[in-house]
N, C-alpha and C positions, 0 to 999 in steps of 0.2 A: 585487572579491571580497568577500564576508559572511561573518562567523563566525556560527556556530549551535550552540547546544547542545541536543542530544537525547538523553535518557536517559543525561545525564551525560557523553556522548561529543560531544567537539570536534570539527567538520568544518569545513573551507575549502571553501567553495561558490565556484565559479569561475563565473561569467556574464558571458561577453563583451559590452561596451557595445552596447547598441541590439539583443542577441540576447534574444528571450523566447521559450523552446521550447514546442511545443504538447505537450498530453498525449500525444497520438498519437504523438510522436516517441520518448516514453520506453518505447513499446511495443517498440521494436527494439532495446534496450540489453540488454546481457550481464548482467555479475554484478550480483545485486541482494540485499541484506540487508534482511529483513523483522522490524522491532523491533513486537513487542506488548506492551502491558501491559492487562490487563484491570481492575486496580485498583492502587493505589498501592503495594502490597505484592507484587505478582504481574507479572512481566515475563518475555519470552522472545524469542529470535531465531531464526530460520533464514535459511541462505544458498540461492541460486537461481542457476543459471546463466543464467536469463532473466527479465526482467521480467514477462513474461505468467505465468510459473510462479508467481510470488511473488502477483500478482493472483488467480490461480485459487486460491491458499491462503488468502486472504482470503475469497474466497465461501466455499471449505469449512468455513472458520472458523463462518461463519453458519450454513451448512447443518447442521452439526454441533449448533449451539446450538439450531436449530429443533426437530431430532429429539429432543435431550433435554428440551426444553420440550414436545413433543408425541409422548411414546413410543407411544402407541396409533395414530397417524396413519400411513397407508399413503401418503398422497400430501398433500405440503407444496407450495403454490405461494407465491410472493412477487414483489415487483417491485421496481425500482432502490430506491425510497422506503425500503421496508423494511431493504434492505441498507444504504443511508444511515445509517437510524436506527441500526443496530447498530454501524456504525464510529464513529457520534457518541457512542454508549454507552460505548464504551473508554475507559479513563483516558488512554490514548495508543496510537498506531498512527504508525509511520514507515516509507517506504521509503528505503534509502540506495540509490541508482542509481549505478553506474560510469559514468564520463565517461573512457572508454578514451583519448580524444586529450588529455584535460588531465591524467589519471592521478590523478583526484580522485573522490570520493562526493559526489553532491548529495542533501541530504536532500528529501524530499517530505512535507508536512504533511496533516493528515488531510483537509483539502479537495482537496489534489491527489490524494491517494490515491482519493478518490471520482470525482474528474475522470478519471483514469488508467482506473478500472474502468469506467466510462461508455463511454469510447473504446474499451476492450478488446471490450466486450460488442457495441458497434455494429459494430466490426470483425469479431465473430464472425457477425454477423445475415446 
């Protein structure tokens, strides 16, 4: 088990010895909390019944930002590298994914969020 501090919330991460979950394995998880901090003084959280819905929300946040930056554009295209740059530009972003068997939340870092989104998008294709 590993102790982690994310947004001032302490979680106990339970990872069985020798078990390294793949990002795709998180796509089937249920309760997920999305923590987003655009700056040091601004943070919010949202709860979702599925991890995939939380990942869709991250993508929507980026699309909303694009619309704000390009209000006159009727069509905006982007690729995964643009989305990753947006995620990197955030002060912090974390997914807290419920491991129902262990009864604990596992915190996923920015890098893990990006990997999960990539797995999610590949699964959609």
